[in-house]
Structures are given as C-alpha cells and as structure tokens.
N, C-alpha and C positions, 0 to 999 in steps of 0.2 A: 710601433703600431702592431707589427707581427707578434712581438712578445705579449702584448696585451690580448691579442686574438688567441694566442696559444694558452694564456692564463684562463681566459674565459672558457675555452674548450675544455681545459683540465677541470675547472670547477663544475662545469656542466656534467662532465663524465663522472666525477666523484659523487655529485648529487644524485645522478641517475643510479649509480651503483648502490648508494645508501638506500634509496627508495626500493630498489629490487630486493635488497637484503631484508629490509623491514617487511615487505610483502611476503617474502619467502619464510620468514620466521614467525609471522603472526599465528599460523595454525599451531605451531609448537608452543608459543607463549600462551595461547588460549587453553591448550591441553594441560599445561602446567598449572594454570590458574584454576582449572576445574578440579584437578586432583588435590583433595584435601587429605593430607597425611594423617590427620587425627580422626577422620571419619571412621565410625565403628559399626559393625553389625553384631548384635548380641543374640545368643541362642537361648530362647525361652520356650523351646518346643516341648510339647507333652506327648508327641507320638511315641508309640511303643518302640523300644530298642533304638532310640536316637543316640548315636555315639557322641563322643567329644568332638565337636566340630572345629576346634581351634586349628587343626591341620588344613582346613579349607579356608581359613581367614576369618572365622568367627571369633568373637570375644565372649568372655563369661559375664553373666549378670546374676546377682543373687535375688531371685524372686521369693519374697516372703508373703505367703497367703494369709488370710484372716486368722485361721486357727494358730498361726505362729506367733501372733502378738496380741490377740484379743481373746476374751473368754466369755462365758455365758452366765448371766445372773437369772437363775430359775425362779426368782421371786416375781419376775415380770413375765408377761405374756410374750410368746414368740412373735417377733415383728415389731414389738414396742421399741421406742428409742433406747431405753435403758436395758433392754434384754441382753445386749452385748456391751462389754466395757473393755477399756485398755488394761492389759495385764502387764505390769512393769516387770514382773518376774520372768515372763516369757520374753519380753523385749531384751532384758539383760542377757539371757541365754543366746538369743539370735545375734545381738550386736557384738558379743565377744567373739563370735565366729568370723565376723567380717572386718573388725577393726585392724587386724594385722594384714589381711590380704588386700584391703583397699579395692575390692571389686564393687562396682556400682550396685546400689541396693534399691529395689523397688518394693514398696510396701503396698501390696495389692489388697487393700481393705476397702471394700465397696459397700459395706453394710449401711453406712450413713450417707452415701453419695446422693441419694434422692432428696435428702434434707437440704442439700446445698442449693437446690433450685426452688425452694419455698421461702418466701420472705420472712415468714414467722419462725422458721427453724434454721435459717441459714447461719446465723451467728453461733448458735449452739453446735452446729455441725462443724463449723470452722474451728471452734474451740477443740473439738475432738481431734481433728486431723492435725492441727497445729501442735497440740500436746503430744500426739503420737510421734511426729517427726522430731520434736524437741527432746522427748524422752530417749529416743533412739540415738540421737546425736550426743547425748550426755555420755554414753558409753563409746560410741564410734563417731568421733568428731571429724575424721579425715576422709571417709568415703563419701561418694556422691549419693545423697539420700533424698527421696521424696516419695509421694504416693502416686499410684496409678490413677488416672482420671479420664473421664469422657468430657468432651466439650471444653469450654474456657475455664482455666484454672482460677480459683479464688485468689485475690491479691494477698490475703493473709497467709494462705498456704504456700503461695509462691515465695513470699518473703522469708518463710521458715525453712525453705528448701535451698539446696545448692545444685539442683538439677531439675529438669522438667520431663515428665513422662506422659505426653498426650496420646490419646488413642484414636487411630484413624482406620478402623476396620471397614470392610466393604459391605454395604447394605443392599446394593443393587448393581445392575450391569451398566448403569449410566456413568460413563467415565468422566464426563465434564462435571457431573455432580460431585464425584469423589475429589477431583482436583480442586474444585471450588471450596469444598469443606476443609481440605488440608491447608490451602493458601490462606483462607480466612482465619483458621485456627492458629496457625503459626504466626501470622501477622499480629494477632491480638497478644500472643505471648511475648513477642519481641517488642511490644510497646511498653512493657513493664520497665521499672527503673533499674533493673539489674540485668547483666548479660549472662544468664545461666545456660549451660549446655542443654540442648533439646534432643532427647532420644525418643523418637516416635514409635509407637506400637503399631504393627501391621500383622495381618494373619492371612495365610495363603488360601483360606476358605471364606466363603460368604458367611457373614454374621446372620444368624437366624432372626427374622422379623416376619412372622407369618401373617401379620396384619397387612403387610405391604407386598410380599412376594413369597415364592416357594423355592428359594435358592439355598436355604439354610444348610450349612456344612458341605455343600458341593465346592469343589476346588475352583479357584479363580483361573480364568484363561491365562496361559503363559504370557501372551503379549500384553494383557492387562496388568499382570504382575510386574512385568518389565517396566511398564509405564509408571507404576507406583514407585518402584525403586528409583527410576530416573527423575521423577518429580520431587521426591524427598531429598535426593542427594544435595542439591544446591541450597535447600531451605533449612536444613537442620544439621546436627552434629553426629547423628547416628540413628540406627534403626534397631528396634527390638522385634525380632520375629517370634511371635507367640503362636500357639496352636491349641485347639481342643484335641481330644484323643479319639474322636469318632468322626465318621463320614456321614453323608446325607442319608445313608441307609441304616445308621445306628451301629455300624460295624467298627471295631477298633482299627485305627490306622497304624500300620507299622512303617517306620521310617525306611525310605528307599532312596538312595542317592540318584536314582534315575527319574524320580518325580520331576515332571516338567518345570514346576515352580522352582525346585531346588537347582536344576540345571541353569535356569535363567539367573538365579542368584549367584552361582559360581561364575558365570560369564561377567556379571556386574562386578564382582569382587576382583576378577582378573583385569577387567578394563580399567579400574581405578586403583589397582594395586593396594587393596585394603588389607590391613594386617591386624 
C-alpha cells in the first residue's frame, strides 16, 4: 500500500513538473512560431541619397517602371488604350539583367490598370498583363515576377505570376479602415488555387487623395507605421517599402536614418531577426 502511495505521489510530481515546464516554455514556443525566417523587407525607396539598406536587414527588389518595358505608339491619342504597348526589346534588356541575380521583379506598369475594373475592357487588359509577365518569364524563368497592383488581383494575372505584389498604401488616419483593407485583400489572394509568396507594398507617407482628405505626402505617425508592420507580418511573406520623392510641401525628401518611420522599421527588423 505504501509503495502504491509513493508511486502515485511520484506520478503526480512528474505530471506537475511537466505542466510547469510546458507553461514556462509556451512564451518561447510562441515567439519561435512568430519569427518567420523567410520574411523579407524590400527597399524600393525613392528618397534622395537612399543608401544600400542591406546592412540594416533589407533585401533588394528590382522595380521596373513603365518606360522600362512598354513604349508609346504616337499614331494613337494620349490616354487611348493602344497609345502604349508592350515592347519586347525592352523586356529582353531588363530580363537579362535579372535572370542571373534572381532578385524579385516587380513590373510597375499601371497604364492599363483602370481597364481591369471595367467589364467591357477587363479581358483585354488581362491579356496585356498576362502577356507582359509571360514575355518577361521567357527570358527570366527563375526569378519571382509579377505586376504591381491595387485591390484584388485578377485570377488570370495571378496564374501567370509566381509572386503577388498587392498595394496597401494609407489613405486616411482611420487605422481600423486600413487593417480591414489589408485583411480583406490578403484573404482574397489566399483563396486562389496556388500558394504564391505575397510581398505587400506600403509607403511611410499618406497617399494623396484630395477628394477625401488633405494628408497627401505627409509622413505617417510612427505608432501607426509600427501597427502596419505588425499587422502585415503574420499575414504575408514580406513587405516592399516604396516611397515618392517629395513631401507634403513639394520639397524633395532626403533619406535620413533618424526618420521616425525608419527607426520603427529597424526595431521591427531586430525584433523578428529579419535578414
């Protein structure tokens, strides 16, 4: 009977010890699960004198703007659908630069973007973007390649891509509105039938929309910027930090590592050991 009592006491002690150890290690397990070793922050800043930020934990991205891959057909009126066209000669030149380095490529071609939201022009616009991505991948088949886009990405464009670049710029000081926009957008992307990396664009300044507010180009508050970084971290695979080159007064912005938004970004990088 005494031996049985001792055995029960021993089992109870062991069980209590295991419970204590589990409770002790839960915070560490949660922290490890939060840290995503492959999460990236890409430097797409246009501020004057922006240095190579890789020493801070940033990664490189190849931003190719419209004139890098499309040209103008002057037989058409400016603004017409056919006024701009895909230039395969330009694409070959750009793609040969990236095929060896394997740096993610974002084709920032927004000329036909408005046509994606019109039922009568959507199919033609999808043709353009699908052809653009496919032509680029003929030369560079190994890099992550897609187009920059606002809102929900077209399924055809999604299927032609091997990465997704949604844009979540800030249009107002309403933080809940921004969080809702991001969560809804990323949820729609994740419902697609492929598991593509998602690299979300954000910008440390307010995106001008003078019909709604007068915040254009002013810098986002540091705590709001921190909220954006923390919101995106569990939802996607990386962040592309883009910028305009002017402030709300029309003055050219010079990069400064003491900028409040940049200091918040450095803290974020250190917290999650982003490389």
